[in-house]
C-alpha positions in Angstrom: 15.2 -5.0 -13.6 12.4 -3.8 -11.5 11.0 -7.3 -11.0 14.4 -8.4 -9.7 14.5 -5.4 -7.3 11.0 -6.3 -6.0 12.1 -9.9 -5.5 15.1 -8.6 -3.6 12.8 -6.7 -1.2 11.0 -9.9 -0.3 14.2 -11.9 0.0 16.5 -9.3 1.6 14.2 -7.2 3.8 11.5 -9.5 5.1 11.5 -12.9 6.7 10.9 -15.8 4.3 8.3 -18.4 5.0 5.2 -18.0 7.1 4.0 -19.7 10.3 1.4 -22.4 9.9 2.7 -23.9 6.7 0.2 -22.1 4.5 0.7 -22.0 0.8 1.9 -18.8 -1.1 3.0 -17.0 2.0 6.3 -15.5 0.8 6.1 -15.5 -2.9 7.8 -13.0 -5.2 6.0 -9.7 -5.9 5.5 -9.2 -9.7 4.8 -6.1 -11.7 1.4 -5.9 -13.5 -0.9 -3.2 -14.6 -2.4 -1.4 -11.7 -6.1 -2.0 -11.1 -8.1 1.1 -11.0 -10.8 1.7 -8.4 -14.1 1.7 -10.2 -17.0 3.9 -9.4 -19.0 0.9 -8.3 -16.3 -0.4 -6.0 -15.9 3.0 -4.5 -19.6 3.2 -3.8 -19.5 -0.3 -2.3 -16.5 0.5 -0.1 -18.1 3.8 1.1 -21.4 2.1 1.8 -19.6 -0.7 3.7 -17.7 1.9 5.7 -20.8 3.9 6.5 -23.0 0.9 7.5 -20.4 -1.0 9.6 -21.4 -1.1 13.2 -19.5 -2.0 16.4 -20.5 -5.5 17.5 -19.4 -7.2 20.7 -20.1 -10.5 22.4 -19.4 -11.4 26.0 -19.6 -15.0 26.9 -21.8 -14.5 29.9 -23.5 -11.4 28.7 -25.2 -10.0 25.6 -26.6 -6.5 25.2 -28.8 -4.9 22.6 -28.4 -1.2 21.6 -31.1 0.7 19.8 -30.3 3.1 17.0 -31.5 6.0 19.2 -29.0 5.0 21.9 -26.3 4.8 19.3 -27.1 8.3 18.2 -27.2 9.6 21.7 -23.8 8.0 22.4 -22.3 9.5 19.2 -23.6 12.9 20.2 -22.2 12.4 23.7 -18.8 11.6 22.2 -18.7 14.8 20.1 -18.8 16.8 23.3 -15.9 14.9 24.9 -13.8 13.7 22.0 -11.0 16.1 22.9 -10.7 14.7 26.4 -7.2 13.4 25.6 -6.1 17.1 25.4 -6.8 17.4 29.2 -4.6 14.4 30.1 -1.3 15.3 31.6 1.4 13.5 29.6 4.6 15.2 31.0 7.4 12.7 31.2 5.6 10.1 29.1 7.3 8.4 26.3 6.0 9.0 22.8 4.8 5.4 22.5 3.0 5.5 25.9 1.4 8.8 24.9 0.0 7.5 21.7 -1.2 4.1 23.0 -2.8 5.4 26.2 -4.5 8.5 24.7 -5.9 6.4 21.8 -7.1 4.0 24.5 -9.2 6.5 26.4 -10.5 8.1 23.2 -11.8 4.7 22.1 -13.2 4.1 25.6 -15.2 7.3 25.3 -16.4 6.7 21.8 -18.1 3.4 22.8 -20.3 5.1 25.3 -21.1 3.8 28.8 -23.8 1.3 28.3 -21.9 -1.6 26.8 -19.3 -4.1 27.8 -16.1 -3.4 25.9 -12.7 -5.0 25.4 -10.0 -4.1 22.9 -6.2 -3.7 22.6 -5.1 -0.1 22.0 -1.6 -1.4 21.5 -2.6 -3.5 18.6 -4.6 -0.7 17.0 -1.8 1.8 17.3 0.7 -0.7 16.0 -1.3 -1.4 12.9 -2.0 2.3 12.2 1.6 3.3 13.0 2.7 0.8 10.4 0.2 2.2 7.9 1.5 5.7 8.7 4.9 4.7 7.2 3.2 4.6 3.7 1.4 7.9 4.2 2.5 11.3 3.0 1.3 14.9 3.1 -2.1 15.7 4.7 -2.9 12.0 5.0 0.2 11.5 7.2 -0.6 14.6 9.3 -4.1 13.4 10.0 -3.0 9.8 10.9 -0.4 11.1 13.3 -2.8 13.6 14.9 -5.4 10.9 15.5 -2.6 8.7 17.0 -1.3 11.6 19.2 2.0 11.0 17.5 3.9 14.3 18.0 7.3 12.8 17.2 7.0 10.0 14.7 10.7 9.1 14.8 10.7 8.9 18.6 7.5 6.8 18.4 9.1 4.3 16.0 12.3 4.1 17.9 10.4 3.4 21.1 8.2 0.8 19.4 11.3 -1.0 18.2 12.8 -0.9 21.7 9.6 -2.1 23.3 9.2 -5.0 20.9 12.8 -6.0 21.4 12.4 -6.1 25.2 12.4 -9.6 26.6 8.9 -10.0 28.2 8.7 -13.8 28.1 8.8 -16.3 30.9 7.2 -19.7 31.3 4.3 -18.1 33.1 3.9 -14.5 31.7 4.5 -13.1 28.2 3.3 -10.6 25.7 3.9 -10.9 22.0 3.2 -8.6 19.0 3.5 -9.5 15.4 3.0 -7.4 12.2 2.3 -8.5 8.7 1.9 -6.7 5.3 -0.1 -8.7 2.8 0.2 -7.4 -0.7 -1.9 -8.2 -3.8 0.0 -9.7 -6.7 -1.7 -7.0 -8.8 -0.1 -4.1 -6.8 2.6 -2.0 -8.4 4.9 -0.6 -5.7 6.1 3.0 -5.8 9.7 3.7 -6.6 10.3 4.9 -3.1 8.5 2.0 -1.3 11.8 0.3 -0.3 13.1 3.3 1.6 9.8 4.9 2.6 8.0 1.8 3.8 9.6 -1.6 3.7 12.9 -0.8 5.4 11.4 1.2 8.3 8.6 -1.4 8.6 11.3 -4.1 9.1 13.5 -1.9 11.3 10.9 -0.5 13.7 8.0 -3.0 13.6 9.6 -6.3 12.5 7.1 -6.3 9.7 6.6 -9.4 7.5 5.5 -9.2 3.9 3.6 -11.8 2.1 1.8 -12.0 -1.3 -1.9 -12.9 -1.6 -4.2 -13.1 -4.6 -7.1 -11.1 -3.2 -8.6 -10.5 -6.7 -8.2 -14.1 -8.0 -8.8 -16.3 -4.9 -10.2 -14.2 -2.0 -11.3 -17.3 0.0 -7.7 -18.7 0.0 -6.3 -15.3 0.9 -8.6 -15.0 3.9 -7.8 -18.5 5.0 -4.1 -17.6 4.9 -4.8 -14.5 7.1 -6.9 -16.6 9.4 -4.0 -19.1 9.9 -1.5 -16.2 10.5 -3.7 -14.8 13.2 -4.2 -18.2 14.8 -0.4 -18.9 14.7 0.4 -15.5 16.2 -2.2 -15.7 19.0 -1.3 -19.3 20.1 -4.5 -20.5 18.6 -6.6 -18.3 20.9 -8.2 -16.5 18.0 -8.6 -19.4 15.6 -11.7 -18.2 13.8 -10.7 -14.8 12.5 -12.7 -13.7 9.5 -10.7 -11.2 7.6 -12.5 -8.2 6.3 -10.5 -8.2 3.1 -12.4 -8.0 -0.2 -11.5 -8.3 -3.8 -10.9 -4.5 -3.7 -8.1 -5.1 -1.2 -4.6 -4.5 -2.5 -2.7 -4.2 0.8 -3.7 -5.5 4.1 -1.6 -4.3 7.1 -2.1 -6.3 10.2 -1.1 -6.6 13.9 -1.7 -9.4 16.2 -1.0 -9.4 20.0 -1.1 -12.3 22.4 -0.9 -12.1 26.2 -0.6 -15.0 28.7 -0.2 -14.3 32.4 -0.5 -16.5 35.4 -1.4 -14.7 38.6 1.5 -14.2 41.1 -1.0 -15.5 43.7 -3.4 -17.9 42.1 -7.0 -18.4 43.1 -7.8 -22.0 44.2 -10.5 -23.6 42.2 -12.2 -25.1 45.3 -12.7 -21.5 46.6 -14.7 -20.5 43.6 -18.3 -20.2 44.5 -21.6 -18.8 43.2 -22.1 -15.1 44.0 -24.1 -12.1 43.0 -22.8 -9.6 40.5 -24.8 -6.3 40.7 -24.8 -5.1 37.0 -26.4 -2.1 35.5 -29.2 -4.4 34.1 -29.8 -6.2 37.4 -28.3 -8.9 39.5 -26.9 -12.2 38.1 -25.3 -15.2 39.7 -21.7 -15.7 38.7 -18.7 -17.9 39.5 -16.8 -15.8 41.9 -13.1 -16.6 42.6 -11.8 -15.8 46.1 -8.4 -15.0 47.6 -7.5 -13.9 51.1 -4.4 -12.9 53.1 -2.3 -11.7 50.1 -0.8 -8.3 49.8 -1.5 -6.0 46.8 -1.2 -2.4 45.9 -4.5 -0.8 46.9 -6.0 2.7 46.4 -9.0 3.4 48.7 -10.3 6.5 47.0 -9.0 8.6 44.2 -11.6 10.9 42.6 -14.3 8.5 43.7 -12.5 5.4 42.3 -11.1 2.5 44.3 -8.5 0.4 42.6 -6.4 -2.8 43.1 -3.3 -3.9 41.2 -3.4 -7.7 40.7 0.1 -8.7 39.6 1.1 -11.5 37.2 3.9 -13.8 38.0 6.7 -11.8 36.4 5.9 -8.8 38.5 6.1 -6.5 35.5 2.6 -6.9 34.1 -0.6 -6.5 36.1 -4.3 -6.2 35.9 -5.5 -3.0 37.5 -9.2 -3.1 38.5 -11.1 0.1 39.1 -14.6 0.4 40.7 -16.6 3.1 42.3 -15.5 3.7 45.9 -19.1 4.3 46.8 -21.1 1.1 46.5 -24.2 3.1 45.8 -22.7 4.4 42.5 -21.5 2.6 39.4 -18.1 3.0 37.8 -19.8 5.1 35.1 -21.0 7.6 37.7 -17.4 8.4 38.9 -14.9 7.3 36.3 -13.3 10.0 34.2 -11.0 8.6 31.5 -9.1 11.9 31.4 -8.0 11.1 35.0 -7.5 7.4 34.5 -3.7 7.5 34.2 -3.5 9.7 37.3 -5.4 7.0 39.1 -3.0 4.4 37.8 0.0 6.5 38.7 -1.4 6.8 42.3 -1.9 3.1 42.3 1.8 2.5 41.4 2.8 4.7 44.4 0.4 3.1 46.8 1.7 0.7 49.4 0.4 -2.8 49.6 -2.5 -3.7 51.7 -3.3 -7.1 53.2 -6.4 -8.4 51.7 -9.2 -9.9 53.8 -11.2 -11.1 50.9 -10.5 -10.4 47.2 -13.4 -11.6 45.0 -13.3 -11.5 41.3 -15.8 -13.0 38.8 -14.5 -15.7 36.4 -15.3 -14.4 33.0 -14.5 -14.3 29.3 -15.0 -11.8 26.5 -14.9 -11.9 22.7 -15.4 -8.5 21.2 -15.2 -6.9 17.7 -14.8 -3.3 16.6 -16.3 -3.0 13.1 -16.6 0.8 13.2 -13.0 1.9 13.5 -13.3 3.6 10.2 -16.0 5.8 11.5 -14.1 6.4 14.7 -10.9 7.5 13.0 -12.9 9.7 10.7 -14.6 11.4 13.7 -11.1 12.2 15.0 -10.3 14.2 11.8 -8.6 11.4 9.8 -10.6 11.9 6.7 -8.0 12.0 3.9 -6.8 8.4 4.4 -10.3 7.1 3.5 -10.8 9.3 0.5 -9.7 9.6 -3.1 -7.3 12.3 -1.9 -5.4 9.7 0.3 -1.6 9.7 -0.2 0.0 6.4 0.5 2.7 6.8 -2.1 5.3 5.5 0.3 3.9 2.1 -0.7 2.0 2.6 -3.9 0.1 5.1 -5.9 -3.7 5.6 -5.8 -4.3 3.9 -2.5 -6.8 4.6 0.3 -7.9 2.9 3.5 -11.0 1.0 2.7 -11.7 -0.4 6.2 -10.2 -1.0 9.6 -11.2 -4.0 11.7 -10.4 -5.1 15.3 -11.2 -8.2 17.3 -10.1 -9.0 20.9 -10.6 -12.0 23.2 -10.1 -12.5 26.9 -10.3 -15.3 29.5 -9.9 -14.7 33.2 -9.9 -17.7 35.6 -8.2 -19.1 38.7 -4.8 -19.5 37.0 -4.5 -16.1 35.4 -5.5 -14.3 32.1 -5.2 -15.0 28.4 -5.8 -12.3 25.9 -5.3 -11.7 22.3 -6.3 -9.1 19.6 -5.9 -8.5 16.0 -6.1 -5.3 14.0 -6.5 -5.1 10.2 -6.1 -2.0 8.0 -7.1 -2.7 4.4 -5.9 -0.5 1.6 -7.6 -0.4 -1.7 -6.7 1.3 -4.9 -8.3 4.6 -5.3 -7.5 5.2 -2.7 -1.3 7.4 49.3 -0.1 5.3 52.2 -2.4 2.4 53.2 -3.1 1.2 56.8 -2.0 -2.3 57.8 -5.6 -3.3 58.5 -7.1 -5.9 56.2 -9.3 -4.6 53.4 -12.0 -6.3 51.3 -12.1 -5.8 47.5 -15.3 -7.4 46.3 -15.8 -7.1 42.5 -19.5 -7.6 42.5 -20.5 -4.5 40.6 -19.5 -2.8 37.3 -15.8 -2.3 36.9 -13.1 -1.2 34.5 -9.8 -3.0 34.1 -6.6 -2.7 32.2 -3.7 -5.0 31.5 -0.7 -2.8 31.8 3.1 -2.9 31.5 4.0 -1.4 34.8 7.5 -0.4 33.9 6.6 1.5 30.8 3.1 2.5 31.8 1.8 1.3 28.5 -1.8 -0.1 28.5 -2.0 -3.3 26.5 -5.6 -4.2 26.9 -8.7 -2.4 28.3 -12.1 -3.6 29.3 -15.3 -2.6 31.1 -17.9 -4.9 32.6 -21.3 -3.5 33.3 -23.2 -6.8 33.3 -22.6 -10.5 33.4 -24.8 -13.5 33.0 -27.5 -14.2 30.4 
């Protein structure tokens, strides 16, 4: 009887079949004896969590961080980790509050010396889906880390946001969620109502069965294909962090493609200097002139420009130091970032004399999200005391991984990200004069949904070149 009920979940609640034509992607869940988390596997998982480090690669830039610098950055974060408490969120939706506050908390955690790129929307989506399975203290800590004051409002707004039509031939943003379950996992009696139904209703979640314990390589290949399919092949080499101890793998993948409203001409791209924190480098600099864009001359030491994509709803907001003698790190306060973006939304358009932007790409990985969430007080979810009985008994988060990729060229921008949470068994008005905006020094940028104010991607460039 229970076996038939589980099969009904797969057939009735979730979509059938998977993108990419991979084998064993929608098979029936079967009941077997639950596998216990051994002491050895617990130690291995804990050691893996403790030793994982954030790694990031920028196509034109590579930076090396010493352990002393890492320690210094960690100490610095401890002092500012409550910065989100000082951000004014009056009038924000629950979804915007969660995504944007997590965004700036992550930005601070990574320190100021590295190039970074990630999708806070993807991370919050995956963790919000994981939260459906959590109960008790585990749930309280997850929602606190996600700044989720009203979980029901958050989920309703997530559902509404995902349902909005954001696609055109030239600009679109997509988000996909998947729940991969081991064929050895025994679901809790309440999993249908606690987890599967709300996962489908609010997140459009898809469930598939994988044999993590019997054929890990094939399981990881299936996940790789799912990521590639849901990022239009942009991330086609994803290496899942799943292990033989993985019994549930909750994932989100996002993909963004946007053509500039006013494209750069390839023939206007020339070599130019970029003044990075590690010295000057010669880069391919795209040039545009005569167009009108929202421009902020100086707000708390930051100058900003809103570069719209063709649909007029999504844009890249670029922020630099208003004083060329200072870097963005000298003046930029993440606690005031959304105030700057709000001011940019209100600013009138200025006619650009010269707008110069480097042509660049980024491919970055966060392999320390477990440590980051722990530092935010989310301890229970990673321990033997974790409570994810909304899905199954004796489960805990063994690891969280994130990868994001970006290309910026004359045509526009292409960005994608994937977040993976693995669960194991325990457990102002501008003048009409022309202005120049030369991005030849460190800058911060976000790709943002202007209507909702939700930040989809965030990046910081300190250095370019080899």
